[in-house]
N, C-alpha and C positions, 0 to 999 in steps of 0.2 A: 483457366481462371474463372472463378465464379463471381459474377458481378452482383452485388447486392444493391438494389434500388430502393430508396426510401419512398414509401407511398403514404401520403397524408392527404387529408381533406383541405382544400383551398378555402381560406376564409378571407373575405374581402370586407374591409371596414372603411366606411367613409365618414369622417367626422367633420362637423362644421361648428365653429364657435360663434355664437350670436352675441354681439356686444351692442347694447342699446344704451342711450343716454338722453336725459332731458334736463335742460338748464333754463332758469328764468331770472329776470332782474328784479331784485327786491325794491319796493318804493322807499324813497328817502324822505324823512320827516323834515319839515321846514326848520331852517336854522334859527338860532336865537336872534340874530340881527334883523331878520325879516319880521319877527314878532315885535321887537322893540320899535321898529319904524312905524308900524301900524298904531302902536299905542301912542307915540308922540303926535302923530298926525291927528288922532282922535281927540287929544286933550286941547289942541289949539283951536278946535272948531267951536263956534258959538252955540250954546244950548246943549253942548255935549256933556256927558256924565261918565263917571267911571264904569257905570253899568253898561253904557253904550259901547265904551271902549272894550270892555270885557266881552260884550256881545260880538263886536266886530272881530276881536281876536279869535273867539270860538268859531264864528262863521267862516273866517278866512282859513283857519286851521282845518275846519271840516271840509271846505272846498278843496284845499290842497291834498288832504288825505284821500278824498274821493277821486281826485285826478290821478294821484299816485296809484290807487287801487286799479283804476281803469287802465293805466299804462302797464301795470304789472300783469293784469289779466290778458292784455293784448300780447305782451311779450311771451307770457307762458303759453298762450295758444299758438304763437308762431313757432316757438321752440318745440312744442309738442308735435306740430306738423313736420318740422324738420326731423325729429326723432322717428316719427312714423315713416317718413320717406326713406331714411337710412335703414330702418329695420326692413322695409319692403325690398330695398336693394339687396340686403343680406339674403332674404328669402329667395329673391329672383336669382341671385348668383348661385345659391345652393341648389335650387331647382335645375338651373342650367347645367351645373356640374354633374348632378345626378343623371340628367338626361344624356349628357355627353358620355358619361361612364357607361350607361346602359347600352348606348349605341356602339361604343367601343367594344364592350364585352360581347355584344351580339355578333359583331363582325368576326371576332376571334372564334366564337362558337361555330359560326358558319364554316370557317376554315377547318376547325377540328372535326367537323362533320363531313369534311371532304367536299364541301359545296362552294368554297371560295378559294381564290388563288392568292399567293404571295409572290411579290416580285423579288427574285433572287439577285442579289448584288454580290458578285464574287470578290469585289474589292473589300468587302467586310468579312471575308472568309480567311481564317488564319490556321486552318487545319494542316497537320504535317503529313499524314498518310492518306487523307482524303480531302478533296476540296471540290467546290461546285464550279470549277472551270468549265466543265462540259455543259453546265446550265447557264452559261453566260447571258445575263440580262433576259432571263426567261421568267414567265409567270407560271407558277407550278401549284398544283393542288398538293395536299398532304401525301396522297398516294404517289404522286409523281416524284416528290422529294424522296420518299422511302425507296422507290425504284432506282432513282439516280444514285443514291448511296450504295445500294446493293450492286448495281452495275459497275460502280467505280472499283469496288473491291474485287469483283470477279474479273475485271479487266487486268488486274495484277496477278490473279491466280485463277485460271479457268476451271480448276478442280476445287475451288473454294466451296465448302459446305456451310455457307453463310445462311443465317435465318433471321427473321424478324421476331425478336423475343418479346418486345413490348414498346409502347409509346407512353410517355408521361408528359405532363404539362404543369406549369405554375404561372400564376399572375404575379408580376413584380411591378414595382414603381420606380423606374429608372430616374435618378435625379431627385426623387422624393418631391415630385411636383403635383401629385394627386392623380396623374393619368397613368393608366395601366398599360403594361407591355406583356406580351405572351412569350414565356420561355418554354422551349420544347426540348425533350430528351428522347432520342430514338436509339434503341438498343438493337444492334445487328451483330450478334456474336458469331464467331467461328468456333470449332471445337477447341482450339488452343489459344484463342484470343477473344476478348470481349470488347468490341468496338462500340463506343458511345458517341453519338453526334449531338452536340448542343447547339441550339439556335435561339436567338431572340428576335422577335417580330414586333414591329411597331405599326400602329395605325396612323397614317399621314392623311388626314382629311378624307377618310373613306377608302384609302389605298393601303393595303398591307405590303410592307417592305421588310426584307431581312436586314437587320442592322448589326448582327453578330452571328458567326458560326465558327465552331471549333470542335475538336474531338478529344476524347480521352480513351485510354486503354489500360492494360495491366500495369504499366509503368508511368502512367500519367493520369492525374485526377483533376477534376474541375469542380468548384463549388460556387454557387451564386447566393448572394444575400438579397433581401427584399427590395433593395434600392439600386440594384444594378452593379454592385461592387463584386468583382470576380477574383477569386484567389485560386491559384493552381499550384500543384507540386508534382515533381517527377523524380524518378530514381534512375541514376546512371550506374548503379552498382552499390556494393555494401557501404562504401564511405562517401559516395558522391550523390548529392541531391540538388535539385533546383526548385526555386519558388518564384512565382511571378504574380503581379497584381495588375488588373485592368478595371476600367470603370466606364460604364455606359451612362451618359448624361441624359438630361430630360429631352434633348433634341435628337437622341438616338445615335450620337457620335460616340464611338468607342475610343477611349484614351489608354495608352500604355502608361502605367504608373512607374513600375520598376520591376526588375528581375534580379535574382541573385543566384549564384552557384556556390554550394557549400562542400567543403571537404573536411570531414570530421575524423577524430581519432588521431590527432597529431601527436607523435612520439608517445603513444600510449601502449603499454604492455609490449614494449620492444618492437612495435610495428608502427609504421608511419606511411600513409599513402603518398603518391606523387602529387605535387602541387603544380598547377598550370597557371602561368602568368607571363606577361611580356612575350607571348607567342611561343613559349617553350615549356617543357616539363622540368621541374626542379625537385631535387631530393633533399630532405632534411638530413643533416649529418647524424651518424649513429651516436655521436658523443653528446647530442643535445638532450638535456635533462629538463623536464617540465614538472610542475607541481600538480598535474592532473591532466584531464583530457581537454584538448583545445580544438576549435573549429576555425578553418580558414574560409573567408567569405569574399566573393567578388561581386560588385554591384554594377548594374547597367541602368541608366535612366533614359536612354534614347530609343531602345527597341529596335535597333539596327541589327537584323539577323545576319547580315553579311560580315559583320565584325565580330569575330569570335573572342576578342579580348574584352575584358570588363574595364570599366573606367575608374572604379574606386575599390580599394582593397582594405580589409581589416581582419583581425582575428579576435577571438574571445574564448573565455574559459566556460566550458559547459557546466551548468549547475549540478551539484552533487545529487540532488533529488529532482531530476527534470520532470516537468509536467507536460507530457506529450499531448498534442492536440490534433491527432489524426482524425478522430471520429467526425468532426464537423468541418474539416478543412482547416489548415493552418492559416492564421491571419497575419503571421509575422514573416520573418525571413529565415527562420530555422525551426526545426520541429521540436526542439527542447528549449527550456529556459536558459538564458545566458547570464553570467554574473556581470554586473556593471561595476567594473573596477578599473579606473583609469591608470592605476599603478602598473598595470601589465604593459603599458605603452611607453614606459620609461626606457631610455637608451640602454640601460643595463639588463633589460629583460632578454633572455636567450632568443626568443622569437624576433624581437625587435632588432637585435644584433644581426640575426640571420638575414632578415629582409633588407636591412640597411646595406649589408654586404652584397646583396643581389641587386641593389639599385631600385628597389620597389618602395614607393611611398606608402606608408600605412596610416590610415585614418582611425580615429577612435570611434567606438560605437556611438558616443554622443554626437559626433560630427555626422555620422551616417544617419542617425535618427533625425537630425536637423534637416538633412537633404531630403529625406522622405517626407517630413512634415511640410517643407516648402513646396515640394512637387504636388502633394495632395491639395494644399491650399490653392495653388495656382490653377488646379482643375476644378475647384469648387467642392472638393470632397470634405464634408464636415465629419465630426466625430459620430454624429447620428447616422450618417450614410455609411461610414466605414464599419460601424459596429451594429448594423441592422441584423435582424434575425435571418436565419437561413431560409431560402425559398422553400415553400411548402408544395412538394410535388404530389400530383394526383394521377392515378393510372387512367389512361384513356381507353375507352371501348370503341373499337373501329370495326367496320364490316367489310373491308376490302382484303383481298389476298395479294401479297406482294409478288412481283414478277421476278422469280428466281429461275433463270433459264436452265441451269443444270439440276434443278429439282423438278423431275417430270416422270411420267409413266412410260416413257419410250425405252423400255428395257426388257430383258427376258422374263422378268417377274410380272411385267405389266402392272407395276406398283409405283406410286409416286415416291421417289426416293433419290437421294444423292448416290452417285457412283463415281469411282469404284468403292466397294465395301472391303474393309481391311480387317483381318483376323490374326490372332496369335494362337498357337496350339497350347492348350492348357496342360497337356501331358508332358511337356518338355521338362527335362531334369538336368541338374548339375550345370546350370548356366547355358545350356543349349537353347537355341532360338529358332523357331519355325514360323515363318510368316506366310500369309495367303492373301491374295488380292483378287476379288471377283469383279470383273468389268461389266458394263451394262449389257453386253451381248452374251454374257454367260461364260466367256473365256476366263481362264484363271492363270495366275502366275505367282511364283513365290520362291522362297529360298530356305535352306536349312544350314545352320552353322553351329559347330561345337568346337570352340577354340581352347586349347590347353597350352599354357606358357610355363616354361621351366626357368625360374628365376636364377638358378645357379649357372646354367649354361647360356641363357639367352635364346634358347631354341624353342620352337613351338610345333605342336601337332594340331592340325585342324581337320575335322570331319565335316564335309559340306556337299551341297549340290543345289542346283536350281531346277525348277520344273515348270511345265505348262500343261494345260488341259482345257476342258470345257464342261460346264454344268448345263443340263437341260431340265426343265420342269416336267416331271412325270405325273404329278398329282397335286391338286390344291386342296388340302384337308380343311382349311378354314380361310378366312380373310387374311390371317396372319401366320399360317403354317403351310410350308411347301415341302413336297417330296422331290428330291433332286437325284439325278443320275450323272456320274462322271464318265467322260469319254475322252479319247485322244490324249490320255495322260502320258507324258514322257519326261525324262530327266535330261538336263543339258549335257551332262558328262557321264560317260559309261561307268556304271557301278563296278567297283573293284579296281579301278585305275587310280593312279596316284602321281604326284610330282613332288620334287624336292628342290629347294633353292637355298643357297648360302649367301645371304645378303651382306653379312659381315663375317670375317674369319672366325670359325668355330661356332657360329650361330646358324643353325639350320632350320629352315621352315619346311615342314612336311605337310602335304595336303592329300587327304584320302577322300575319294569321291564315293559316297554311299547312297543308298536309297533313302528317301525322305520320310521320316516319321510322320504319320498322318495319312500317308498314301502307300505305305509299304506292307499293308496287310491284305491286299487283294480285295478290300471293300469297294463297293461301287455305288451303294445307296446311302444318301444323306438326308437328314431332316433339317430344314431351315426354319428356326423360330424367329419371327420378326417382331419389332416393337408393336405393342397392342395385344400380343398373346397373353392369355390369362395364366397365372401361376398354376392353376389347377390343370391346365392343358400340358404342362411340362412334367414328364415322368421323373421318378426319383433317380433313375440311372443318369439322367442329364443334370438335375439340380445338385445331386450329391458331389459331382465333380467340380462344380464351380467354386473358385476361390471365395473366401468370405468377403473380401473387399469388393469383388465383382457383384456378389449377391446384393450387397448394401447399395451399390451404385446403379444396378441394372433393373431394379424393381421399385415401383412406386404404387402403393395401394394394391399390391399383388398383381400389378400389370407390368409386363416386360417393356423396358425402354431401350434396350440394345439388342443387337442380333446375336444369336447362338446357332452354331452349326454342329450337328451331331452325326457321327457315323453309325448307321443302323446295322451294319454287319462288320465282320473282321474284329478289330480290337476296340471298337466303339470309341474312336477318338473324338475329342471335344475341342471345338474351336470357339474362342470368345471374341466378340467384336472389339476392335481397337481403333480409336480415332486416328 
């Protein structure tokens, strides 16, 4: 499998909204009653005049206006101070947040530079084929984490040709609280499988701790959005898929949201897969007729992996024009759009009748959607969190070499490489197969088989043999080209002998032991072209025999990326590297 890793530049944006306000009390004018009282008092006084009364009114009104203005001025100044204080608090909070974020990112960058450690918590690890159990409660650098992952896979297969393909990282904001977490992606593929380890690391007051780790491979994908919402999907075969949702909140706690298992293609084109529910497999009757392709879904909201049964079941009709969402990770519970039609849950519907007879309660899609919405709400998952943009991964440049015990120069080539090296004979014809394995000490072993089956009689004729021998280096023509000589070659069964077996009456299996193509020409000298050899160093006699598909796969910018073994004498047999 070829794993495509998205590599983008991480953009970190910190936004602060500054809300400022200033309010003041307006001065109130004297009311009419107050003015009239002054006028009456003035008219009753001896020697008073209307002018004096008017003068008193104007004087009092002026005094009151002045007083009101003074009060307004005082209130305005007080409110202005309050607004300034609030604005200063906003600035202080923003500055503190920016300082915390910078410290936060600086610690992550120290870890990415292999200069800081993270505390591994295996309780936060939910990987299936690899887990950090061996790193129980340990503080590890990035390099130590990579080595622990590699060692874990090698412990399962000592001949594993695992490698470190790359490391990527992204800054996400779990829980959308403004504080950054570090998401990590470590790619350690083998020739036939691409292992991807995902981790989320959080800064707890200056201490880095792992809050999530999980893995993906050829049948399992994981996608992270910018707010810590995780959606995964997996394939169990042509008709069987699973989907799951998880969420890391602002405190670094990972919550299981739900998972579902889907079986699609129900009663479609005269084929219907088996359905699993109530602890057993169930078959739809051949007589069942449906108006299109349907999917059967089982939902789990507990996350209990010890219970293989799902809690809630439904079915739905697949839309005629499904809008697949594989590219960015599917955010729902099936990879195609489903029709929302409650009429399919009527008691008269063929599927509903089938499940009723099987004793399985069926929920409608609307009821399932309500369960999902309630679970998300209980975990604080908002629409903004759930529908955030995908994490923006960036490739990390690192300066350490991973510790891969079986990748070393302790071999007969004295070249850093995985052993054994496996080859197939390019000259094989008519379905014959010759394989060769070169071990680290130069010893070789392999087999040849050409099986011919008679359909009419059920009988077969096989030409075969096994062989052993040893290669030694006679010359090193360049850093990537070696001259080899074979010795001690022998076949396991004497050439020309045979055996016959009748496993069933009338069906006879005949085996003829022959010399092995590739070593049957008396040739003793071979040339080994290693990865790194230039195309110009490979002569036409070699290059012309290579299959087109191998040429396309084995050369990059005119540099060889796979091994080629060529017989320099005899029939000039050509062997191509095979993972």
